[in-house]
N, C-alpha and C positions, 0 to 999 in steps of 0.2 A: 308197370312192368308185370307180367304175370309169370310167376316161377312155379313148375311142376317138377316133383323130385321123386324118383324111383328107385326103390333098392330092391334088389333080386340076389339073396343068399348072403346079405352084407347089412349090418346095422351100425348106423353112426351113434357116438356118443353126443350128448348135448354140446360138448366143447367142440367137436369138429362140425357139428350142424351151425354153429355160430361162424366159424371159419370159411364153411362153404358159403353162407349168406354174404359174408363180407367179400368174398373173392368174385362170388356173381356180381354183386353191388359195383364192384370195380370196373366191368364191361361197361355200365352205363356213363361212365367219365368219358367214353370216348366218342359217343355219338347220342344226342338226345333223343333219338326216335327208339333206343333201346327202352328207354324210361316210359315210352307210350303206351297206353293202353292197347294198342292193336298188336303190341310185340309180345311175344311169348318164348320163354327159355325153357327148356326140358333139359333136364340133368338126369341122366340114369346110370346108375352105379350096379354093376355086376360082378360078383366073386365066383371064380371058376378053378376047379382043379386042373392045373398044369404041371408039365413036368419042370419046368422053369417057375422058381419061386419069385423072379423078378417080375413077371407079367400075370399074376393071380387075378389082379383087381384092374377091370376095364370101365373107364369112365367115357360117356357119350355125352355131348353137349350139342344141343341144336337151338338155334337162335332163328326164330321166325319174325322176320320184319316186313314191312310193305313192299312189295315186289320183289322180296329175297329170301332165301333161307340160307344160313351159314351153320355149319358144322364141324365139330372137332372130335376126334377120338383118341384116347391114350390108355396104353396098358402099363401100369407100375405097380410096386409092391403095396404100397399103402393108397387108399383113396384120395388123401390130401396132394400126395404127389402127382398124381394122374390128373387130379383137378388142376394143378398149377400149370401141367403140360398143356392141357386142354386150353387155357385161359391165354398162354402164351402163343397158341396156334390160332386163336380167334381174334387175337388184337390187331394184326395186320388186315385180317379179313374186313373187319368193323371200320378200320381205317379208311380202306378202299371203298366200302360201301358208303361212308359218309362223303367221300370226294365225288363219287360217281352220282349218288341219289340224292343229296341234299342240296338247296339253293346256296347256301353259304359254302360247301366245298366246290361246287362248280364254279362261283364266283372267285375263289382263291386260285383255283387253276388259271382261269381265263386272265387274272392279274399277273400270273407267272411267266405267261406265253409272251415274247415280243411281238410287235405289230408289223 
């Protein structure tokens, strides 16, 4: 799993970077292909001056998998909250990818269908 992290106008402390790594690693539990060398996870965090304080930090996560690209974006007050929301958005996308693209997922679907 290759992870790229970009910050624009925002700097994480060491504690936040560990939290970020742990939460990104959680995505790999849903599908084995996320851990694969061919996959790339790109995390972009940007702080922008806005009128509303609740959406000053924007976090975008892009997951490049074989034959598919998954993406989530969230705007929140803190980068960790935005990251949590992005993870919540990516979980069902990864599960759907596993069902449609992997042999184990397709086998599971075919067993559920009545003959």
